[in-house]
VMD Tcl script that builds the backbone (N, CA, C; Angstrom):
set m [mol new atoms 261]
animate dup $m
set s [atomselect $m all]
$s set {name element resname resid chain x y z} {
  {N N MET 1 A 23.741 -23.020 -17.565}
  {CA C MET 1 A 24.267 -22.179 -18.617}
  {C C MET 1 A 24.751 -23.043 -19.770}
  {N N GLN 2 A 23.892 -23.871 -20.217}
  {CA C GLN 2 A 24.282 -24.806 -21.252}
  {C C GLN 2 A 24.543 -24.108 -22.589}
  {N N PHE 3 A 23.951 -22.935 -22.829}
  {CA C PHE 3 A 24.135 -22.260 -24.109}
  {C C PHE 3 A 25.164 -21.139 -24.048}
  {N N ALA 4 A 25.752 -20.918 -22.897}
  {CA C ALA 4 A 26.758 -19.867 -22.754}
  {C C ALA 4 A 28.074 -20.328 -23.351}
  {N N PRO 5 A 28.820 -19.385 -23.897}
  {CA C PRO 5 A 30.136 -19.778 -24.416}
  {C C PRO 5 A 31.021 -20.259 -23.267}
  {N N GLU 6 A 31.886 -21.209 -23.560}
  {CA C GLU 6 A 32.735 -21.766 -22.515}
  {C C GLU 6 A 33.647 -20.718 -21.902}
  {N N LYS 7 A 34.133 -19.804 -22.724}
  {CA C LYS 7 A 35.028 -18.767 -22.237}
  {C C LYS 7 A 34.225 -17.811 -21.341}
  {N N GLY 8 A 34.653 -17.693 -20.107}
  {CA C GLY 8 A 33.999 -16.785 -19.167}
  {C C GLY 8 A 32.820 -17.392 -18.418}
  {N N ARG 9 A 32.483 -18.641 -18.724}
  {CA C ARG 9 A 31.330 -19.282 -18.085}
  {C C ARG 9 A 31.504 -19.374 -16.571}
  {N N ASP 10 A 32.675 -19.794 -16.120}
  {CA C ASP 10 A 32.909 -19.941 -14.676}
  {C C ASP 10 A 32.805 -18.600 -13.951}
  {N N ALA 11 A 33.372 -17.566 -14.560}
  {CA C ALA 11 A 33.311 -16.231 -13.946}
  {C C ALA 11 A 31.869 -15.742 -13.873}
  {N N THR 12 A 31.108 -15.998 -14.933}
  {CA C THR 12 A 29.704 -15.586 -14.950}
  {C C THR 12 A 28.911 -16.335 -13.890}
  {N N LEU 13 A 29.118 -17.618 -13.775}
  {CA C LEU 13 A 28.428 -18.405 -12.749}
  {C C LEU 13 A 28.783 -17.923 -11.352}
  {N N LYS 14 A 30.039 -17.600 -11.149}
  {CA C LYS 14 A 30.482 -17.101 -9.856}
  {C C LYS 14 A 29.774 -15.789 -9.521}
  {N N GLN 15 A 29.670 -14.889 -10.493}
  {CA C GLN 15 A 28.999 -13.616 -10.278}
  {C C GLN 15 A 27.500 -13.813 -10.015}
  {N N LEU 16 A 26.880 -14.699 -10.750}
  {CA C LEU 16 A 25.456 -14.974 -10.537}
  {C C LEU 16 A 25.206 -15.551 -9.147}
  {N N ASN 17 A 26.086 -16.435 -8.708}
  {CA C ASN 17 A 25.958 -16.992 -7.361}
  {C C ASN 17 A 26.119 -15.915 -6.302}
  {N N GLU 18 A 27.037 -14.972 -6.528}
  {CA C GLU 18 A 27.245 -13.862 -5.593}
  {C C GLU 18 A 25.997 -12.985 -5.524}
  {N N VAL 19 A 25.417 -12.676 -6.674}
  {CA C VAL 19 A 24.199 -11.872 -6.709}
  {C C VAL 19 A 23.074 -12.601 -5.990}
  {N N SER 20 A 22.942 -13.878 -6.250}
  {CA C SER 20 A 21.909 -14.677 -5.602}
  {C C SER 20 A 22.072 -14.652 -4.088}
  {N N TYR 21 A 23.309 -14.783 -3.622}
  {CA C TYR 21 A 23.594 -14.747 -2.183}
  {C C TYR 21 A 23.232 -13.387 -1.597}
  {N N ARG 22 A 23.615 -12.316 -2.276}
  {CA C ARG 22 A 23.333 -10.965 -1.766}
  {C C ARG 22 A 21.847 -10.688 -1.705}
  {N N VAL 23 A 21.110 -11.144 -2.702}
  {CA C VAL 23 A 19.658 -10.950 -2.688}
  {C C VAL 23 A 19.054 -11.695 -1.510}
  {N N ALA 24 A 19.507 -12.911 -1.281}
  {CA C ALA 24 A 18.962 -13.713 -0.181}
  {C C ALA 24 A 19.292 -13.099 1.171}
  {N N THR 25 A 20.530 -12.692 1.381}
  {CA C THR 25 A 20.903 -12.132 2.682}
  {C C THR 25 A 20.335 -10.734 2.854}
  {N N GLY 26 A 20.238 -9.971 1.770}
  {CA C GLY 26 A 19.635 -8.641 1.848}
  {C C GLY 26 A 18.175 -8.726 2.224}
  {N N GLY 27 A 17.484 -9.698 1.663}
  {CA C GLY 27 A 16.077 -9.894 1.988}
  {C C GLY 27 A 15.886 -10.260 3.449}
  {N N GLU 28 A 16.772 -11.075 3.979}
  {CA C GLU 28 A 16.702 -11.456 5.389}
  {C C GLU 28 A 16.939 -10.248 6.277}
  {N N ALA 29 A 17.884 -9.404 5.891}
  {CA C ALA 29 A 18.182 -8.205 6.682}
  {C C ALA 29 A 16.979 -7.266 6.703}
  {N N VAL 30 A 16.308 -7.154 5.573}
  {CA C VAL 30 A 15.118 -6.304 5.513}
  {C C VAL 30 A 14.029 -6.868 6.422}
  {N N ASN 31 A 13.825 -8.160 6.369}
  {CA C ASN 31 A 12.801 -8.777 7.222}
  {C C ASN 31 A 13.125 -8.583 8.699}
  {N N GLU 32 A 14.392 -8.707 9.055}
  {CA C GLU 32 A 14.792 -8.496 10.448}
  {C C GLU 32 A 14.555 -7.050 10.867}
  {N N ALA 33 A 14.871 -6.111 9.987}
  {CA C ALA 33 A 14.658 -4.693 10.294}
  {C C ALA 33 A 13.176 -4.401 10.473}
  {N N VAL 34 A 12.342 -4.964 9.621}
  {CA C VAL 34 A 10.893 -4.769 9.740}
  {C C VAL 34 A 10.395 -5.343 11.067}
  {N N ASP 35 A 10.895 -6.491 11.457}
  {CA C ASP 35 A 10.505 -7.085 12.737}
  {C C ASP 35 A 10.874 -6.172 13.908}
  {N N VAL 36 A 12.069 -5.611 13.874}
  {CA C VAL 36 A 12.511 -4.706 14.945}
  {C C VAL 36 A 11.616 -3.473 14.992}
  {N N ILE 37 A 11.325 -2.905 13.835}
  {CA C ILE 37 A 10.472 -1.704 13.777}
  {C C ILE 37 A 9.070 -2.017 14.285}
  {N N GLU 38 A 8.512 -3.148 13.895}
  {CA C GLU 38 A 7.174 -3.521 14.366}
  {C C GLU 38 A 7.152 -3.701 15.878}
  {N N LYS 39 A 8.205 -4.276 16.441}
  {CA C LYS 39 A 8.280 -4.434 17.896}
  {C C LYS 39 A 8.347 -3.074 18.576}
  {N N LEU 40 A 9.129 -2.154 18.011}
  {CA C LEU 40 A 9.219 -0.809 18.587}
  {C C LEU 40 A 7.859 -0.111 18.549}
  {N N PHE 41 A 7.163 -0.208 17.431}
  {CA C PHE 41 A 5.839 0.408 17.332}
  {C C PHE 41 A 4.865 -0.217 18.326}
  {N N GLY 42 A 5.028 -1.495 18.582}
  {CA C GLY 42 A 4.150 -2.171 19.531}
  {C C GLY 42 A 4.357 -1.717 20.967}
  {N N LYS 43 A 5.534 -1.169 21.278}
  {CA C LYS 43 A 5.865 -0.747 22.640}
  {C C LYS 43 A 5.672 0.751 22.871}
  {N N THR 44 A 5.323 1.487 21.841}
  {CA C THR 44 A 5.238 2.938 21.967}
  {C C THR 44 A 3.796 3.404 22.067}
  {N N THR 45 A 3.662 4.603 22.572}
  {CA C THR 45 A 2.346 5.239 22.638}
  {C C THR 45 A 2.307 6.307 21.555}
  {N N PRO 46 A 1.299 6.295 20.706}
  {CA C PRO 46 A 1.217 7.316 19.660}
  {C C PRO 46 A 1.145 8.724 20.263}
  {N N VAL 47 A 1.807 9.656 19.625}
  {CA C VAL 47 A 1.785 11.050 20.053}
  {C C VAL 47 A 0.835 11.789 19.125}
  {N N PRO 48 A -0.225 12.366 19.667}
  {CA C PRO 48 A -1.168 13.071 18.794}
  {C C PRO 48 A -0.526 14.335 18.211}
  {N N VAL 49 A -0.913 14.665 17.007}
  {CA C VAL 49 A -0.420 15.871 16.349}
  {C C VAL 49 A -1.466 16.964 16.566}
  {N N SER 50 A -1.065 17.979 17.292}
  {CA C SER 50 A -1.999 19.063 17.602}
  {C C SER 50 A -2.189 19.980 16.399}
  {N N ASN 51 A -3.227 20.784 16.453}
  {CA C ASN 51 A -3.456 21.764 15.393}
  {C C ASN 51 A -2.305 22.764 15.335}
  {N N HIS 52 A -1.736 23.087 16.500}
  {CA C HIS 52 A -0.598 24.009 16.552}
  {C C HIS 52 A 0.584 23.443 15.746}
  {N N ILE 53 A 0.838 22.158 15.884}
  {CA C ILE 53 A 1.920 21.509 15.135}
  {C C ILE 53 A 1.600 21.507 13.645}
  {N N LYS 54 A 0.354 21.252 13.299}
  {CA C LYS 54 A -0.037 21.247 11.882}
  {C C LYS 54 A 0.163 22.632 11.258}
  {N N VAL 55 A -0.162 23.671 12.002}
  {CA C VAL 55 A 0.020 25.034 11.493}
  {C C VAL 55 A 1.500 25.325 11.283}
  {N N ARG 56 A 2.327 24.925 12.230}
  {CA C ARG 56 A 3.767 25.161 12.087}
  {C C ARG 56 A 4.338 24.370 10.911}
  {N N ALA 57 A 3.838 23.157 10.699}
  {CA C ALA 57 A 4.274 22.361 9.548}
  {C C ALA 57 A 3.853 23.053 8.252}
  {N N ALA 58 A 2.651 23.603 8.221}
  {CA C ALA 58 A 2.186 24.335 7.038}
  {C C ALA 58 A 3.028 25.593 6.818}
  {N N ASP 59 A 3.409 26.264 7.908}
  {CA C ASP 59 A 4.279 27.436 7.788}
  {C C ASP 59 A 5.613 27.066 7.143}
  {N N ARG 60 A 6.113 25.865 7.452}
  {CA C ARG 60 A 7.350 25.398 6.822}
  {C C ARG 60 A 7.143 25.274 5.310}
  {N N ALA 61 A 5.974 24.782 4.906}
  {CA C ALA 61 A 5.683 24.622 3.475}
  {C C ALA 61 A 5.645 25.980 2.784}
  {N N ILE 62 A 4.994 26.952 3.409}
  {CA C ILE 62 A 4.888 28.285 2.821}
  {C C ILE 62 A 6.272 28.920 2.684}
  {N N ALA 63 A 7.117 28.716 3.698}
  {CA C ALA 63 A 8.467 29.292 3.690}
  {C C ALA 63 A 9.452 28.472 2.856}
  {N N LYS 64 A 9.015 27.294 2.400}
  {CA C LYS 64 A 9.858 26.384 1.606}
  {C C LYS 64 A 11.161 26.040 2.323}
  {N N VAL 65 A 11.046 25.740 3.602}
  {CA C VAL 65 A 12.194 25.260 4.369}
  {C C VAL 65 A 12.006 23.772 4.601}
  {N N ALA 66 A 13.052 23.118 5.113}
  {CA C ALA 66 A 12.991 21.669 5.326}
  {C C ALA 66 A 11.715 21.332 6.087}
  {N N THR 67 A 11.053 20.471 5.696}
  {CA C THR 67 A 11.197 19.398 4.727}
  {C C THR 67 A 10.591 19.725 3.370}
  {N N PHE 68 A 10.325 20.982 3.130}
  {CA C PHE 68 A 9.694 21.404 1.878}
  {C C PHE 68 A 10.660 22.092 0.922}
  {N N HIS 69 A 11.956 21.968 1.141}
  {CA C HIS 69 A 12.928 22.625 0.285}
  {C C HIS 69 A 13.172 21.853 -1.013}
  {N N ARG 70 A 12.535 20.711 -1.158}
  {CA C ARG 70 A 12.598 19.931 -2.397}
  {C C ARG 70 A 11.189 19.827 -2.950}
  {N N GLN 71 A 11.033 19.137 -4.044}
  {CA C GLN 71 A 9.730 19.047 -4.702}
  {C C GLN 71 A 8.766 18.072 -4.020}
  {N N LEU 72 A 9.236 17.327 -3.050}
  {CA C LEU 72 A 8.386 16.338 -2.395}
  {C C LEU 72 A 7.514 16.972 -1.322}
  {N N ASN 73 A 6.350 16.403 -1.083}
  {CA C ASN 73 A 5.472 16.865 -0.012}
  {C C ASN 73 A 6.010 16.328 1.303}
  {N N GLY 74 A 6.454 17.198 2.184}
  {CA C GLY 74 A 7.073 16.779 3.432}
  {C C GLY 74 A 6.221 17.039 4.653}
  {N N ILE 75 A 4.895 17.050 4.512}
  {CA C ILE 75 A 4.041 17.391 5.648}
  {C C ILE 75 A 4.194 16.380 6.780}
  {N N GLY 76 A 4.339 15.113 6.460}
  {CA C GLY 76 A 4.519 14.098 7.501}
  {C C GLY 76 A 5.816 14.300 8.258}
  {N N ASP 77 A 6.886 14.517 7.511}
  {CA C ASP 77 A 8.187 14.744 8.145}
  {C C ASP 77 A 8.195 16.050 8.929}
  {N N ALA 78 A 7.560 17.085 8.385}
  {CA C ALA 78 A 7.495 18.368 9.090}
  {C C ALA 78 A 6.720 18.216 10.395}
  {N N SER 79 A 5.672 17.412 10.379}
  {CA C SER 79 A 4.895 17.167 11.600}
  {C C SER 79 A 5.740 16.457 12.647}
  {N N ILE 80 A 6.560 15.517 12.211}
  {CA C ILE 80 A 7.451 14.815 13.137}
  {C C ILE 80 A 8.453 15.787 13.737}
  {N N ILE 81 A 9.042 16.638 12.905}
  {CA C ILE 81 A 10.015 17.619 13.388}
  {C C ILE 81 A 9.359 18.540 14.402}
  {N N GLU 82 A 8.179 19.052 14.097}
  {CA C GLU 82 A 7.502 19.990 14.998}
  {C C GLU 82 A 7.066 19.307 16.294}
  {N N THR 83 A 6.670 18.043 16.210}
  {CA C THR 83 A 6.312 17.290 17.414}
  {C C THR 83 A 7.539 17.112 18.301}
  {N N TYR 84 A 8.676 16.799 17.666}
  {CA C TYR 84 A 9.929 16.657 18.404}
  {C C TYR 84 A 10.312 17.974 19.089}
  {N N ILE 85 A 10.152 19.078 18.380}
  {CA C ILE 85 A 10.467 20.383 18.952}
  {C C ILE 85 A 9.612 20.632 20.199}
  {N N ASP 86 A 8.332 20.288 20.114}
  {CA C ASP 86 A 7.448 20.470 21.285}
  {C C ASP 86 A 7.864 19.598 22.452}
  {N N ALA 87 A 8.339 18.392 22.143}
  {CA C ALA 87 A 8.717 17.470 23.205}
  {C C ALA 87 A 9.986 17.944 23.860}
}
mol reanalyze $m
mol bondsrecalc $m
mol representation Tube
mol addrep $m
């Protein structure tokens, strides 16, 4: 920070170092979470989505209930909910 005014320089450097630290540790946490999720997926058996579940998910869309109560397309989430209900 050779061109920064002397007043406040130390505080600014301290804040930049804090941001740098948070970015580094946040990135590590994300990588660890991804590793855990990948391991879980590696140990699970995929559950097929039946046509019955797809129809019920579509019914949710027509009725505009969760996961379709917002503007986002929630067919994937609705399929998960309906699969869980069947299980």
